[in-house]
C-alpha positions, 0 to 999 in steps of 0.5 A: 957223120952217121947218127943212129938212134934206137927206136922202140917199135917192138921188143925185137925190132931191128929198126933204127932212126938215123940221120943221112944225106940223101940226093932228093932228086934220086929219092923223088925219082925212086918214089915214083917208080916204087909208088911210095909217098914218104922218104922212109917208105921209099928207102925201105922199098928200095932196100927191099927191091935190092934184096929181092934182086939179089935173091933172084940173081942167086936163084938164076945162078943156081938154075944155071949151075944145076942145069935147069928147073925140075927133076934131074934125069935120075930123079925122073927115072926114080919117080916113074919107077913102079 
């Protein structure tokens, strides 16, 4: 069962207070990796790390799809033209 309680941390805040069952061993190990000291900070940092990983994966996929980083051959010719 997941309970959610809205918090009042700002007018447009998306932060909610919730009740979760957490594997403390995993949370403690993640805290060491992430350098966090509280469970809330660990969960927040872990979620941020997952989102960063997704952004990097999408960037790598775009680089592969588009043939690398930098201007295309056509763009280089256009940039070099007087």
